[in-house]
C-alpha positions as CSV (number, residue, x, y, z in Angstrom):
1,M,18.3,112.3,-35.2
2,R,19.7,109.0,-34.2
3,I,18.8,106.5,-31.4
4,A,21.5,105.2,-29.1
5,T,21.4,102.5,-26.5
6,I,22.9,102.8,-23.1
7,S,25.1,99.7,-22.3
8,S,25.2,97.8,-19.0
9,K,28.2,100.0,-18.1
10,G,26.2,103.2,-18.7
11,Q,28.1,103.9,-21.9
12,I,26.7,105.4,-25.1
13,T,28.4,105.1,-28.5
14,I,28.4,108.4,-30.5
15,P,27.7,107.6,-34.1
16,K,30.7,108.1,-36.5
17,A,28.8,110.8,-38.4
18,F,28.4,112.9,-35.2
19,Q,32.0,112.3,-34.2
20,N,33.1,113.7,-37.6
21,M,30.7,116.7,-37.2
22,M,32.1,117.5,-33.7
23,N,35.7,116.7,-34.8
24,V,36.3,114.2,-32.1
25,E,38.0,110.8,-32.3
26,Y,39.0,107.9,-30.0
27,G,40.4,109.3,-26.7
28,S,39.0,112.8,-27.2
29,K,37.4,114.5,-24.1
30,V,33.9,115.8,-24.2
31,M,31.9,117.7,-21.6
32,L,28.3,116.5,-20.8
33,Y,25.8,118.8,-19.3
34,P,22.0,118.8,-18.9
35,H,19.9,121.5,-20.5
36,K,16.3,121.3,-19.5
37,N,15.4,117.7,-20.5
38,I,18.3,117.3,-23.0
39,L,21.8,116.0,-22.5
40,M,24.3,118.2,-24.3
41,I,27.8,117.1,-25.5
42,K,30.5,119.6,-26.1
43,P,34.0,118.6,-27.4
44,L,36.9,119.8,-25.2
45,K,40.0,121.1,-26.8
46,S,43.0,119.7,-24.9
47,S,45.5,122.1,-23.3
48,I,49.1,122.4,-24.4
49,V,50.0,120.5,-21.2
50,E,47.7,117.6,-22.1
51,Q,49.0,117.6,-25.7
52,T,52.6,117.4,-24.6
53,A,52.3,115.3,-21.4
54,G,54.8,112.6,-21.4
55,S,56.6,113.7,-24.6
56,L,59.8,114.6,-22.6
57,K,59.8,111.4,-20.7
58,K,62.6,109.9,-22.9
59,Y,64.9,112.8,-21.7
60,V,64.4,112.2,-18.0
61,D,66.5,109.9,-15.9
62,P,64.0,107.2,-14.7
63,K,65.6,107.4,-11.2
64,K,64.5,111.0,-11.0
65,L,60.8,110.4,-11.7
66,G,58.5,110.8,-8.8
67,I,60.7,113.4,-6.9
68,P,58.5,116.0,-5.1
69,F,58.5,119.4,-6.8
70,P,59.9,121.3,-3.8
71,K,63.0,119.0,-3.9
72,V,63.4,119.6,-7.6
73,R,63.1,123.3,-7.1
74,S,65.7,123.5,-4.3
75,E,68.1,121.3,-6.3
76,T,67.6,123.5,-9.4
77,Q,68.2,126.7,-7.3
78,R,71.4,125.1,-5.9
79,L,72.7,124.2,-9.3
80,A,71.8,127.7,-10.7
81,A,73.6,129.4,-7.8
82,T,76.6,127.2,-8.3
83,E,76.8,128.1,-12.0
84,L,76.4,131.8,-11.3
85,A,79.1,131.7,-8.6
86,K,81.5,130.1,-11.1
87,K,80.7,132.7,-13.7
88,Y,81.7,135.6,-11.3
89,E,84.8,134.0,-9.7
């Protein structure tokens, strides 16, 4: 058992020994939920989307960032249709 202090910002530091036991590190996500009169902490495993988010950014033309998805979809469909049309000419 360890005692932690709540900071003026409402933050609690999880002792390193507990971080190691829960296999969490800086930036990890945890879920907090009450159980009777106890605050439970559960480590969250990140999804593949979270793990790879931003990893393809270097391959994207910066001018194309922020384009709404419907516009991207319609442009992709147009390009695919053009490629198919060339294939069967």
